[in-house]
N, C-alpha and C positions, 0 to 999 in steps of 0.2 A: 523541425516542424516550423512551418510558416502559416500564419493565420490571415484570413481576409474576412471582412464583415460586409455582407451584401443586404440590400433592401432595408436599410436603416438610415439614421441621420444623427448629426450632432446638434442637439436641440439648442445649444448655446450659440450656434451660428445662424439661427433663425432661418429665413428663406434662402440664404446663400449656401446652405449645407449640401454637400454631395450626398449620394445615397449608397455609396460603397467606399470602403477604406482598406488600405493595406495596414494590417494591425501589428506587424512585427512577428517575432518568433524566437525559437531556441535552437542552439546547436550543441551537440555533445559528441566528443571524440574519445575513444579509449583504445590504446595500443598496448597489448600485453605480449611479452616475450618470455618463454619458459625454456629451461634446460634441465632435463631430468635424467638420472642414472639409476639403474637397479640391477641387482645380481642375486641369484639364488645359489647358496652354498649347501651342497647335499651332505657334506661330511659331518659337521658338528651336530650333536644331538640327533634330531630327526629332520634337520634342515633349517637353515636361517636365510631369510630374505632381507637384504639391505638395500635401501633406496635413499637418495638425497637429490636435491635440486635447488634451482634458483629461479626467481621471477623478477622481472622489471615491468612496471606498469606506468603509463603516462595517461593522464586524463585532462581534458579541456572542456570547459563549459562557458557558453556565451549566450547572453540575452541581447537580442537585436531589437531596437526600438521600431515602432511603426511610424507612419507618416504623421506629421504634426496634428492634422485635423482629427485623427483617430483618438487622440487623448486630451487635447487642450480644452480648457473652459474659456471661451472667448467673452464670457460675461463677467469675468472677475476684474476687479480694479483695486487700486491702492489709493489711499487718501493722502494727497499731497498738501492738504490744508490743515485745518484744525477741527476739533469735534464740533465747535460752534459754526464754523464756516468751512465745510468740507469741500475739497476739490478732488473729484474722482478722475484718476488717470487709468485707462484700460491697461491691464497687465494680467497675463495668464497665471502669474505667481501671486497675485493679490488675494486677499482674504475677504474682500467685500463683494457680494453678488450684486449685479445691477440689472440682470435680465430675469424676468419672472414669468411663470406660467399663470393661467387664468385663476388658479386656486391660490395664488400667492407664493407658491414654492419656487425657489430658484431653479432655473433650468439646469438639468444635469449636463455634465461635460463628456466629451468623447463620444465615440460611436455607441449608441444605445444597444444594450444586450451584451456587448463585449467591448469595453473600452480598450483602445490600443495600448501597447506597451510604451511607456514614457521614455524620453531621452534620459531622464534621471535614473532609469532602471538599467541602463547600459552596463553590461557585466562581461568581463573577459578574464576568466580565472583558470589557472592550471595547477596541477600537483603531480608529484611522482611518488612512487613507492618502490622499495627494493625488499626482497624477502628471500629467505633460505630455509629449507626444512631438511629433517633427517628422520627416517622411519626404519625401525628394526622389528621384524616379525620372526619370532622364535617358535619353532615347533619343538617344544620341550620333549614331548613324546608324540606318538601317532595320534593320541587323543587330546592332548593339551597344547593349546597355542596361546602365546602371549604377544601382544603388539604394543609398542611404545613409539611415540612420535613427538617431536618438538618443531615449532615454527617461529622464526624471528622475522619481524617485519618493521621497516622504518618508513614512516610517512613524512613527506616534506612539510606538512602542516600540522601533524599530530604527534610527532615523535615516534618512539620505538615501543614495541610490545613483544613479549615472549609468551607463547601458549603451548600447552602440551596435552597429550591424550594417552591414556592407558586402556587397553581393551584385552579381553581374554575370552577364550572359547574352550569348552570341554565337551568332548563327544563321548557320552556314556555308552552308546551303542549306535548301530546303524539306524535305530528308530528314535533316538532322543539326543538332542544337542542343546547345551546351555551356553549363553553368551551374555556379556555385559561390557560396559564402557564408562569411563569417566573422562571428561575433558573440560578445558577452559576455552573461552572465546573472546574475541575482540572485533568490534566493527566501528570503523571510522565513519562519521556522517558523510553522506555523499556530497559532492559539489552542489548538487541541486538543493539539498537541504540547507547548505550553508549560505548559498547566494541567490536562490530563487526569490524574486520579488515582482509582484504583479497585482493588478486589480481585476476582479472578474465578478460576474453576477452569479450568486449561489442561491439555492432554494433552501430555506430554513423555516420549518414549522408553518408552512402555508404561505410564506411571503418570500419575495425576491430581495436579496440584500447585496449592495455593492461592497464586497469584502476584499480588503487588501492583505496580501501576504508580504511581510517585510523581513529583510535579512536581520540576523541577530546583532550585527554591528551598525544598524541604522539608528538615526536619532530617535525614531519612534520606539525602538527597543530599549534604548538608553533611558528614555523618559519613564518607561514602565518597569525598568529593572529586570528585563529579560536576560538571563545569563547567556554568555557565549556558549556555542555548542562545543561539546567534548565527546570523546569516544564512549561507546557502550561496551561494557564488559559482561561476561556471562560465565556460568558454570553449568554443566549438564551431566545427567546420569541416566543410564539405561540398563535394563535387565530383561532378558527374554529367553525363549526357547523355541526350537523347531522340532517337530516330530513327524516321522514318516511311518504311517501304520498301513502300508500297502495301498489300498484304494483311497485312504484318507491321509491328508497332509495337514498339519496344524502348525501355525506360527503365532506366537503371542509375544509382544514386546511392551514393556512399560517404560515411561520416561518422565524425567523432571528437568525443567530448564528454568534457571533463574537469570534474569537480565537486570543488570544494574544501570541506572542512568539512561533508561530507555527514551528514545527520541519520540515525541508525540507532536501532534498538531494541536495547538492550544485553542481555547475558546475565543469568542469575539470580544475584543476590547473596543471601547468607544470613548471619545472625548466629549467636551461640553463647552458651549459658549454662553451659558447662562450667567447672569450677573453674579451669582454666588459661586461660580466654578473656580477651582484653584488654578493658579498659573500653569501647573502641569497639565490639567485637563484642557485649558484653553489652547496651549501650544499643540497638544495632541489633536484637538479638533481641527486646527488650521492645517497641520501636516496631512491629516486624512483627506481634507478637502482638496489639497493640492494633488493628492494621489487619486482623486476621483472616487474616494472610498468613504464609507460611513463607519466601517469597523476595521480592526486590525487583528491579524493572526500571525503566529510564529511557529517555527520548529524549535523545540526546547527539550532538554534532558530533564523531564519533569517527574518521572516516577520510576520505581522498581516494580518488576512484574514476576510472577511465577506461573509457569505452564506445566500442568500435569496431564498425562494421558495414557491410554492403552490402545494399541492397535492389535487386532486379532483377525486372522485369516484362516478359514477352513476350506479345503478343496477336496472334491470327491470325483473320481474318474473311473468309469467301468465300461466294458463292451456292452452294447445294447442293440439287439437285432444285427443288422449288417454294419453298424457304425459304432461310434464312441460317444458316450454321454459324459459331460463334465459339468459340475456345479461348483461355484465359488461363492462363499459368503464372507464378506469383509466388513468389519465393524471398527469404527473409530470413536473413542470416547475421550474428549479433551476439555480442559477447563483452564482459562487464563484469568488471573486476578491481580489486581494492584495490591502491593504489600507496602506497609510503612506509610510515612507521611509524604506529602507533596514536597518536591525540592524547589522551594521558592526563596527569592532574595528578599532582603528587608523592604525594598520598595514595593514588593508584591503582597506585603502583609495586609490582610483584609480583602484581597482580590484573588485568593486561592481558588474560589469557586468559579472564577472566570478563567484563570490560568489552566486549571483542570476542571472544566465544567461537566455537568452530568452527561451531556451528549458525548464528550470525549471519553468519559469513563465507560459509557455503553459501547462506544466504538472499539475499545480495547477488550472489554470483557464479554459482550453479548451479541455482536453483529455477525459472527460466524457460528454455525450450528455446533453445539457441544456433542451431538450424536449424529453420526452419518453411517448408514448401513447400505451395503451394495450386494445384491443377490443376482448372480449371473448364471444362466442356464444355456448350455451350448450343445448342439448335436451335430456331428459330422459323419457323413457317409459318402463313399466314393468321391465324386467331384463336388458334392453339395455340403453346405453347412447352414445352420439356422441358429439364431440366438434370441434370447429375451433377457433384458436387464432391468431390474427394479432398484431404484435408488431412493432411500428415505433420507430427507434433509430435516434435521431437527429444528425446533423452534428457535427464533431469534428475536431481538428487540430492535425497534426503530429508534435511532439516536435522537433525543430531543431534550430541551431544557424546560419544556412546558409540561407540567404535571398532567394537564387535561389531555395532552397528546400522547401520553405514555401508552405504548401498545406492544403487546407480545404477539408475534406472527406465528401461527401454529405450524406444525410440521406438515410436510407434503411428501407424497410418493410420485416419482417421475419414472415412466416406463419407456424403454427403448426397445425396438425390435428390428431384425434384419435377416436377410437370407442372401447367401452368396453361391456362385457357381464358377468353378475353375474351367474356363473355356479352353485354355491350353495350360501347359506347365507354368508359364510365366504371366498369364493373362487371367484376371479374375473380375467378375461382375458382381456387384453387391447392390441391393436395393433395401431400403429400410426407412424408419422414422425415429427421430429423437423426440421425446415427450409425446408419445403416441396419443394420449388422451387429452392433450392440450391443457395441461395443468398450469395454473398461475399462482403466484403468492397471494396472500390475503391483501385486500386493498387497504390503503391508508385511511385513517379516520378522516371524515370531512374537514375537521378543523386543521388537520395536517395538509390536506390538499389545497386549501385556500382557493384562490382563483387561478391556480397555475395549470390545472388540467392534468397534473401528474397523479396517476391513480395508484401506482405501485411503489414500494420502498426503493429509493434511489441510493441509500447509504447502507442498507442491510442486505448484502449480496447472498441471499439464501440459495437461489439457483437461477436467478434471472427471470425476465418476464417477456420472452420472445415467443412463447407458446410452441406449438407443434412445428417440427422441421422435417420435411420429407426429402430424401436424397437418393440419388443413383450414383454409384462410384465405380469407375473402371480403373483397375490397378494393373500396371505393367511392370514386371520385374525382369531385369536382364541377368 
């Protein structure tokens, strides 16, 4: 990804500023090589399937700086004199502003709206991992199946991990089958989470903020005591059944997932240059100014979470007239919550509510619907088919740290329709509409909108705010 900013300026360059900038970008490469073997043995018991394999993965992440004018503050200076007799020397790395707007505020640096990526953000990091797994699936009887698997993986930057899974299935009859599984998991933070660092304009509670994201090994992170990233570990459990009752088919699965040391995006830290500010806050303030930022955020292993849920699907199919009628009802009930205390270092004592602020807590627990229901009706006859799909998206919350902006967005039903005709065996024409009735999420409170003109939630992805979408699709299958 490469970024360019147009129709803007670098205010600190005054009248000499260009109006377009090459702002830098990001490169990511991943090469994965797998070698897998499997064989089914019919003789033992009712059959045994054995599989094993190996994987090698290479990843490379690079941050490319933009042109100098896209990020530098040309109004900064350093004092080469004394406090009584200052001598200001222009310097982009200085901490003294010398160019001011009419309201007395220092001119901002870099391209307005999207400051370019600084040369200090140049990153070129790689890692490799090697892994091996073994899986044995045993048909103890024609009705009882047991599956066990282990996976070993070694990361060049996070060390080794061994995880396993045990699953079983019992077929009581052709109409009812019970299944369950238990497994452990491991996820190494991505290279992006470890090394991403940049400053961008973000919209928070009705205002635009120049927010900097800093790597966990940066000086800013060290000042605040942000721990270095480590791996996430998990354990999960599931139990469910499927039932075939002729025209009716029912599937229900319940699950529980515990994630330890989950990686989150922290709240907004800021420094201070007030006379009473601590040396830590003064240095933090200066470092943020050099990064063209007013606040700092990080990726951190801050919390443990628990996710519980039930997925249920009921299908019904029957001949109707000259065609086939099919109905599918799918429901998802899920809840994610933070468990235990926040994982904070001693330097973060007293700042836990910034490290995991209320907005971040809502992002984890309430920005995705806890209830989602999908009812699809389809009728096919000869070369024709038609469908109607209604999806209910449950309520969500808009993440905010301002109590007055706290808002629960009500549930909505979105309707899709379509009709298709098979012109030939391999050619099908379909016309339809997604979100037929042009449904939108609830608008943000006026206090959340501010002067931005952003009407709809930009951080609570209930179902989007693009409205009705009408389409014609021609599909050709060879």
